[in-house]
N, C-alpha and C positions, 0 to 999 in steps of 0.2 A: 764232197760237203768242206774236208780240210782245204782242197784247190782254188775254191773262194777268196780265202787268204791272200793265195797268190795272184790272183787275177787282180783282186781288190787295190796290193800293193804296186803291181805294173800299172794301172790305171790312173794310181792317186800319183805315180812317178810321171808319167805321163803329161799328165794334167798342172805338176807343178814345172813340166821341164814344158812346157808350151806360153808359160805364164812369164818365161823368161831366164829361164836357169838351168842348164842341162844340169849341173853336178846336183845342184840341191835336187834335182827327180831323183837322181839317182840315191842321196842320202834318204831323200822321205820315202821310197819302195821302201828299203833297209829300214826303215821306223815303223813303218806299217806291219812288216812283218815279224817284227820283233817285239811287240805290245804284247807284254805276258797274258792280258787278259783276250785278247783277241786272240792269241796262239793256243791258249787254253779252249777257248768257244771251238774254235776251228777244230783240235785233237781230238775233243768229246763230239761232236757232230753237230754242236747247236748251232741255230739258223746264224745267229748274229752278222757272224761273217761273212755269210749270203747274201744277209740284206745291206751290209755295208756295202758290198761290191756292187750288186742294182745300183745303188747311190749315186757310189765313184763312176760307175759307168755312164750315169746322166750329167755327172758334173764335167765328165772327162769330154763326151761331146759335144757338150755347150760350149766348152772352150774353145775345142777344136773347129768347130762350125763358124763360130762367131767369130774367131780369128780368121776362118780360109774365105768368108765370103767381106772381111770387112766390114760390115755395118749388122743390124739386128737380124737376132735367127729370122730363117724363110718359115713360114709356117707348118709346113710339112716336117720340120723339127721336132715341133708339140707331140707328132706321132712316136718317133722314138723312145722318145722321154714318157709317152703313156706308157709303150713299151715296158722300159725299165722299173717303174711306178707298177704296174702290175703282175709283174714277177714277183716282187718287194711285200705287196700286199696276198698275194697267194703264201707267202713261208709265215709269215706274220703278224697280226691287227697292228699295232700297235707301230704299222711300217706307213700305215695311212696318215698317221703323225709326222715321220720324223723320215720319210723318202718321198711318198707322192706329192703330200704339201709340199716340201720344200722344191722337189724339181718343177713344180706347177710354178710357183712362185718367180726364180729363177726364167722359165723360161718365158715367162710374161714380163720378166724386166729387161732379158734380152733381144726380145721381138721390138725393140724399139716404139716411135710412133709408129703405126701402122691402123688402117681403114679400120675399120668395127666389122666388115666382112673377112675380113686376113685374121682378126683377134676370136673370130665366132667358127672361123675355119680351125682355128687350131685348137679352141676351147673342143671342139667336137673330134675332131683328132687323136689327144691327150685322153678324153674319156672316153671314148669308145676303145680305143685301144688296151687301155688298162683295164677296163671291162673282158674283154675278149681275153688276156692275159689270163688276169686275177680273178673273172668273175666266175669260173668253175668250182674254184675251191669254195666259195659261198655258195654256189649253187648246190654244191653235193652235201654241205651242213643244212639246208634249209630241207631236201627230201630225205636226207636220213637219221637228223635230231629235231628239226621243225622249227628251227631257226639258223641265219643263217649266218650268225655270227656267234655261234654256240661255242661256249658257254657265258660269253658278254651279253648282256642285255635281257638275262632272264625274264626278269621282271616286267620287262616290254612284251617279249615276243616268247619267254617261255621253253622248254625245249626237253631232248629227251633225258629223263631222271632228274629235271629241277624240279622238285616240289619247294613248298614255302621254307621250308627250314635249308636243302640246299642253296636255293638262291640267298639266303640270311650268312649262310656260314661264306659261300664265297665272295658275297659283299665284305664280309667283316673281316676275310682272308685279303683281302685287296685294298683294306683301308690305308692311308697312309697318314703321319701323327702333327696335321696340321699344319697354317701357314704362316708362322708366326715367324721374326729374325731371329728365333734359335733355331729353330727347325731348317731354314736356311741358311744358317752359320755351318751345321750341321752335316747338311747335304753337302755341302762346298768340301768342306771337310775330307769327304765319305768319296769324292769324285777325284784329288789331290792325292795330299802326301798321306793317308790314314787307309785308302785300297791299297792294299799291296800285292796285287797285279797292275795296276799301275806302272805304267812308263816315266824311267826317273829322268827321262830329259824331253819327251812330249809337251808337257806342261809347258815346260821353262820356253821353249822356244816356240811355242806359238804366241807365249807373253810378248815375245820380243819381234816377231814380224807383226803380229797388230801393231805394236807401238812402232817399229820401223818402218812399218812397209804401210804404213796408213795413208800415206798419199797418195796409194796407186785404189783406183775406183775397188779393182778384185779383192785384195783387202778389206776395204768397207762392208764391200758383201759378205764374204766371207764371215767376218764376224757379226753381221748383221742375223747371220741363218743360224750361226752358232749360240748367238744369247737366244735367238728364238725356239729354237731346240732346247735349251735347258730351260726356259718357259713352260714349254707343252708339256716337257718331260715332268714339271715341278707341279704343274696345274693339273694334267688329266694320267697320270699313272701314280702307283703305289711306290714310286722310288727306288727303283731295284737298278743299282748301276749300269746293270747289263746290259737294261732295256736301251741305254745313251749308248751301246757302243756304237751302233750305227750312223750314230750322226759325229764320231769320231772321225769321219772322213773328213768334215772342215776342220779341225782340229790337226790334223795329216796335215790339209791344206797349208794352213798358218805357220805350223812348224817348218813347212820345207821353205817359205818365204822368208822364217826368219832364219834358217840357216845360211840363207843367203845374206839376210841382213849381217849375220854375224860375222861372214867370209869378207864382206866389205867392207865391216871396219874393224878388225881385226886380223886379216888376211886369212887365207887358206890352209897355212899349217896350223893356226891357233881353232881354227872351225873344224877342220879334220879329226886332231885330238878332241877337242868336245864330241863331236859326233863318236868316235872311237870310243872313248871312254865309257858313253851313256849308251850305246848299242852293247860293247861289252857286260855290263852292268845286269839288263834286257839279257843275255845270254845265257848269264851266270843264272840267273832265277829260270829261265827256260831249262835251264840244263838240272836243274834240280828234283826236287821231290814236288815242287811249290804249285807247278802246275800240271803236275800228274806223269805214269810212265815213259822217262827219259828215254829208255834203251834203243837205238839203232843197230843197221845192220844184222838182227836177228831173226832166227827163221820165225816163221808164222805162226807156225803150228807149234814152238815152244812158248812163243807168249800167248795162244791162244788155251792150251793148258796151261799156263804158268808156272813151268818147271821151274823150282828154286835153284837158283845161282851164287851159292856162298851168301852173305848175308843181305843180297842187296833185297829193295824193298817191293813189298812182292803186287802186283797187281789187283790180284784177285782176294778177296777176302778170303778167311780160313773155312769158315761155311761154307763157302759155295764151294769150295775145293773140296771139301768133305761129302758134301751132295753127291758130286760128280764121280768121285772114287768109290762110294759105298752102294748110293741105292742102284737099282738096275733099271734098266731101257724103260719097261713095262709098266714101271712104278711111276705117280705123278703127284706133284707136289704143291701143296696150297700156300702160298706166300701171306701174312700178314704184317701189313707194316711198312713191309721191304719190298720197292718196285722196281730195283735193280734189277732184273730179270735176267739179263743179256749171254752173262757167259755159262747160264744153268744146260749142261747134256740132256736132261732129262725134261717130260715134260709138265710145265708151270702154270698156274691161274692165280692172279693177281688182280686187285683193286687198288685204284687211285686213292685218296683222302677224301675224292669227292662222291664217290660210288659205294655202295653198297657190298663189303666184303661177304663171300659164300660162309663165312663162318658166322657171320651175324645173319644172316638168314636163315640157317639153320638153327640156332641157338633160340632165333626166336620165333619159328615157328613149330619144332617140334619139340615132345616133349625131353627129360634130360637121358633116361632111361635109349631115347629113339637116335641118340647124336653121334656115336658112336656108325652106327648102321647106315643113317642118315649121308654122314663125309662118305662111309664107302660108297652108298648111291649113286653119289656126285661124282666120281670115280678116283677119288684122293688116297695115296697110299701115305703120304705122310704130312705134317704140318708144319711149316717155319715162323715163330714171332718175333718179330725184331723190333724189342721193345725202347731200343736206342731211337731207331727211325719215327715211331708211336709218341715218342716226348717230344720227338722236336718237330712232329708235324704240329701235335697241342697244341705249341707255342708259338706256331704262325700260322697252317692255312687251316687248320682244326680236323679233328679222328674220331672216331665212332668211339661215344664213349662208355657204350657195351663192352668191348673190347678191354678185360680190365685181369691183372695176375689172379682176382678171386674165380673172374670166370673161367682160364685155364687148368685152376686148382678143383674147379666144379668138372670141369670136362676128363681129370684122372680121377676124379670119387668115383665116376660114374662107369670109367671103362673105356671112355671114349678113344682115350691117349693112354702111350706112354712113351716116358722119355727117351731118347737118346742117351747113348751112355758117355756121351761127351756134348759140354757145353762151350758155346763161343763167347766171346767179349767176356771175362768176367760174370757170365750171368745176364747179359744184356739181347743174346741171340738164342734161343730155344728151340731144338729142332724136337718132335713128336712122329711116332707112328701110330698110325689108327689103327684102333682095333672097334670091331663092330660088337663086342660087348666084354665085360670083366673080364680076365682072365679066370680059368679055373668054373668059368660059369657056362651054359649052353647056348 
């Protein structure tokens, strides 16, 4: 997953290079890998870098073919644009808006004046290849969940586990704050100087590129595409900054053009110093704890076990290290609230905030005196409750109202749970051992 960021940087650098400035192309590649938000997402294995890479591939191919043939794109190029669009829409649904739609528009614009037969053939190739590459993901959803875009559009097509209450929860979690001028200004601030993972250099260079390179048709097309992406993000998403990251491919192209404008107007020394300072500041952000664990050249087994090294920031939470050290391979842990289960060495079960927890089901269906036995029958030896995550989810996506401190206290009173001797996160995380009956009773 992280490799997609490197591929995207190379593709965007080559695209800027083909637009007329090899040096600007090299700096564009550096700006891409130095973007803290993209770097963090790539290091965490999120899909935004992959989606951005598919868009970058389509843009690079469009520029390369257009320049090679010296006229409009041949219709067969639409098949390649469909290939990258299909890869993107199989990663994440918003890619339909932020990759497939822009590549379709770019392809149609660069084709130039052609006969209607050529255009029909191009449209057929684009849609056919996109569906061939991305369609299996939607077919899988339709077969397994009863909804090709599960869990989206559940009010229309339904889907596994999506009852009216879950649909209402999903819709409430994905609402935005309105369409007023105040909301627009707030969104622009959050995307620029208020975003702690924003690059310090990309936006200023992009603005310079838009102004200084406006006479170029490519610049005007990039600006139009970027504004269209912002509008789609504003109208059809709940305005998470990360959702717009694939469209930053257009911003990087503008930044590369902006660096070329800066070099022509102020000289290559000034342009190089500005780029070095900006990239250096981004490097400091990446090297610090802001985007995660930044250790390099460390034995992977040490990172996996998260062995303490002096006063270094730990990668793994204390409760995970405790569970791995104290529980046995034959134990099984039920997580409530916490869904970051990657580093546990024992079998675990968890539910997302949109699914019912096993704890909720057991305490709803069985009488209190049978709760402990029911947990044991389900195979759980321990239970961990992450109140911090529960409160966070309740303020954003929603969380099961039945999971409360009072319910956990009732579980302790009936002897279903016994608290672990150690507490974590100042009481925000609690670990329990499952007991089938009250201590001292049959």
